[in-house]
C-alpha positions in Angstrom: 0.5 -0.1 -0.1 1.2 3.3 -1.0 2.2 5.6 1.8 0.7 9.0 2.4 2.7 11.8 2.3 3.9 13.6 5.3 1.8 16.4 7.1 3.7 19.3 8.0 3.9 18.0 12.0 5.3 15.1 10.8 8.1 17.7 8.6 8.6 19.7 11.5 9.0 16.4 13.8 12.0 15.4 11.1 13.7 18.8 11.5 13.3 18.6 15.5 15.1 15.2 15.3 17.8 15.7 12.7 18.6 19.1 14.8 20.5 17.4 17.5 22.3 15.5 15.4 23.7 18.0 12.7 24.1 20.7 15.7 26.2 18.2 18.8 23.3 20.5 20.5 21.7 17.5 23.0 18.2 19.3 23.1 15.8 20.6 20.2 11.7 21.6 19.7 10.4 23.6 17.8 7.0 24.8 16.4 5.5 26.3 13.3 2.5 29.3 13.8 -1.0 28.6 14.2 -3.5 31.4 14.2 -0.6 33.9 15.1 0.7 31.8 18.0 3.4 29.5 17.6 2.4 26.1 19.8 5.9 23.6 20.5 4.5 20.1 18.9 7.8 18.3 18.5 10.9 18.1 21.0 14.4 15.5 21.1 16.4 15.2 23.6 14.2 16.3 26.2 14.8 15.4 30.0 11.2 16.6 31.3 7.8 17.3 30.5 8.3 21.3 31.1 7.7 22.1 27.4 5.2 20.5 27.2 2.3 22.3 26.4 4.2 25.7 25.9 2.6 28.3 23.7 4.9 31.3 22.0 3.9 35.1 21.3 5.0 36.5 19.0 7.9 39.4 20.5 7.8 37.2 23.7 10.5 35.1 24.4 13.3 34.2 22.5 11.9 32.2 20.0 9.1 35.0 19.8 11.7 37.5 19.1 12.9 35.5 16.2 9.6 34.6 14.9 8.5 38.6 14.9 12.4 39.8 13.6 12.8 36.9 11.4 16.3 36.7 12.0 18.2 33.6 14.7 18.2 34.9 18.4 20.7 33.4 20.7 21.3 33.3 24.0 24.5 31.6 25.3 22.6 31.9 29.2 19.6 32.0 29.1 18.4 32.6 32.7 20.4 36.4 32.7 19.5 36.5 28.8 19.0 40.6 28.2 16.9 41.8 25.4 14.6 39.2 25.9 11.0 38.7 27.8 11.3 35.8 30.5 7.9 35.2 29.9 8.9 31.1 29.2 11.6 30.4 32.0 9.7 27.8 33.9 9.6 26.2 30.6 13.4 26.5 29.5 14.8 26.2 32.8 13.0 23.5 33.9 14.5 21.8 31.2 17.4 22.5 32.4 18.2 24.7 29.6 21.5 27.5 29.6 22.3 28.0 26.5 19.6 28.4 23.9 19.6 28.8 19.8 15.9 29.5 18.0 16.1 29.6 14.2 13.2 30.9 12.3 11.6 28.8 9.7 11.0 31.5 6.4 8.7 30.9 3.3 8.5 32.6 1.1 9.7 35.6 3.3 7.7 35.2 5.8 8.4 32.8 9.3 6.2 30.3 9.7 7.7 28.4 12.8 11.0 29.0 14.8 13.2 25.4 15.5 14.7 26.1 19.2 18.5 23.9 19.7 20.0 24.0 23.3 22.3 22.7 25.9 22.1 22.3 29.6 25.3 24.4 30.3 26.7 27.5 28.6 28.3 26.7 25.1 29.5 29.0 22.2 27.6 28.9 18.9 30.0 28.7 16.7 29.5 28.8 12.8 29.7 25.3 12.5 26.5 24.6 14.5 25.4 27.7 12.9 25.2 26.7 9.6 23.6 23.1 10.5 21.3 24.5 12.2 20.3 26.9 9.0 20.4 23.5 7.3 17.8 22.1 8.9 15.7 24.9 9.1 16.2 25.9 4.9 14.9 22.1 4.0 12.1 22.0 6.6 11.0 25.6 4.1 11.7 24.4 1.3 9.4 21.4 2.3 6.9 23.4 3.7 6.7 26.0 0.6 6.5 23.2 -1.5 3.7 21.4 -0.2 1.8 24.9 -0.2 2.5 25.6 -3.0 0.9 22.0 -4.3 -2.6 22.9 -2.5 -2.7 26.3 -4.3 -2.3 24.5 -7.1 -4.7 22.3 -6.6 -7.4 24.6 -5.4 -7.1 26.6 -8.7 -7.8 23.8 -11.2 -11.1 23.4 -12.6 -11.7 20.5 -13.8 -13.9 21.5 -17.4 -14.0 18.7 -20.2 -10.8 19.5 -22.7 -12.7 21.4 -25.3 -14.2 24.1 -22.8 -10.8 25.1 -21.9 -10.3 28.7 -23.1 -6.7 30.1 -23.9 -6.5 32.0 -20.7 -7.5 28.7 -18.8 -5.4 25.9 -20.8 -2.1 28.5 -20.7 -2.5 28.8 -17.3 -3.0 24.7 -16.6 -0.1 24.7 -18.7 1.9 26.9 -16.3 1.1 24.5 -13.5 1.9 21.7 -14.6 5.4 22.9 -15.5 5.6 24.5 -12.4 4.7 21.1 -10.8 7.1 19.1 -12.8 9.7 22.2 -11.4 9.1 21.5 -8.0 8.9 17.8 -7.9 12.6 18.1 -9.0 13.5 19.3 -5.3 11.4 16.8 -4.0 12.8 13.5 -2.1 10.0 12.1 -0.6 8.7 9.5 -2.7 5.1 9.1 -2.0 5.3 12.9 -2.9 7.0 12.2 -5.9 3.5 10.1 -6.6 1.1 12.2 -5.8 3.0 15.0 -8.1 2.9 12.3 -10.6 -0.1 11.7 -10.3 -1.0 15.6 -10.8 0.4 16.1 -13.6 -1.3 13.3 -15.6 -4.8 14.7 -14.4 -2.9 18.1 -15.7 -2.2 16.7 -18.9 -5.4 14.9 -19.5 -7.5 18.3 -19.2 -6.1 19.6 -21.7 -6.2 16.9 -24.5 -9.0 15.9 -26.5 -8.6 12.4 -26.8 -6.6 12.1 -30.0 -3.2 12.0 -29.1 -0.3 10.2 -31.5 1.4 7.9 -29.7 5.2 8.4 -30.4 7.7 5.0 -30.7 10.0 7.3 -28.7 10.4 7.7 -24.8 11.4 11.3 -23.6 13.0 10.7 -20.2 12.3 12.7 -16.9 14.1 15.2 -17.4 13.6 15.8 -21.1 10.0 16.7 -20.7 11.0 18.9 -17.1 12.5 21.0 -19.7 9.8 20.6 -22.6 7.7 21.3 -19.6 9.5 25.1 -19.3 10.1 26.3 -22.2 6.7 25.1 -23.4 5.3 28.2 -21.6 8.4 30.8 -22.6 11.2 30.2 -20.3 14.5 30.9 -22.1 17.4 28.4 -20.9 19.1 30.8 -18.3 15.5 30.3 -17.1 14.4 26.4 -16.9 18.2 26.1 -15.3 17.5 28.7 -12.5 13.9 26.6 -11.7 14.8 23.1 -12.4 18.8 23.6 -11.1 20.4 22.8 -13.9 23.7 24.0 -15.9 22.5 26.6 -18.7 24.8 23.6 -20.9 22.4 20.9 -19.2 19.3 22.3 -20.4 20.1 22.9 -23.7 21.4 19.5 -23.8 18.3 18.4 -22.6 16.6 20.2 -25.5 19.0 18.6 -28.3 17.9 15.2 -26.6 14.6 15.8 -27.0 14.9 17.8 -30.2 16.4 14.5 -31.3 14.0 11.7 -30.7 11.6 14.3 -32.0 13.0 14.3 -35.0 12.4 18.2 -35.5 14.6 20.8 -35.8 12.9 23.9 -33.4 12.1 24.1 -29.3 8.9 25.0 -30.5 8.0 22.0 -33.3 9.5 20.0 -30.1 6.6 21.2 -27.5 4.0 20.8 -30.9 4.4 16.8 -31.2 5.2 16.4 -27.7 1.3 17.8 -27.0 0.1 16.3 -30.2 1.7 13.2 -28.6 -0.1 13.8 -25.1 3.1 14.5 -23.5 3.0 17.8 -22.5 -0.4 19.6 -21.8 
């Protein structure tokens, strides 16, 4: 049975579990914003239940400041730290935390959560620790962005019969297809990849009229990725940026696709791929 894609809480819990190993700080916790607040819903390495049920308000405590300021905040000696409120001393000090580092989870320029890592003794936060914490937060932010973009795209998709699709709706459908292909290229979650593939097939089917001409050749997934972006007017440089490839690599994939399709221009390749039902 196919597994379901991770929920946002699953992603958060996985990120929090990664922090102690990545940073070598023994305790980690975090939360995602809900109705303007930050409930701590994931912990790792804790020795007590002091953090259970903790809900952080914007501007309050180290995490609340990090959330509002959209930057990492550090308290080497949390008990005596100035510049933050001490609303949550009972929870933080109750866990025995001395040094606490808070990193916001930034999605499209907004803080959507905070990851914390801490130690039970005063510890310096060097570049290695900071980079590791930022890396975990960035990975979580990417996964959140991917899922939210998928949900947004899905909510925008209508399901008329192919014959009722106007030119504007068809172009939007093609842009959605290209965007989802580029998102899929960044995803490691196999369950999510399968979900994306199902969406791609749905989009391709929506734009067809049932008269697709099957091809004897088979394009690779990367060749389809490139053609999907080219189909909505992207330049080689723009395709490279969206798929995380070099310009020369994009050109190579495009030339390979053109050769397989037996055409001499990128536009002819797109047209033939559409006729074959490969692209919407």
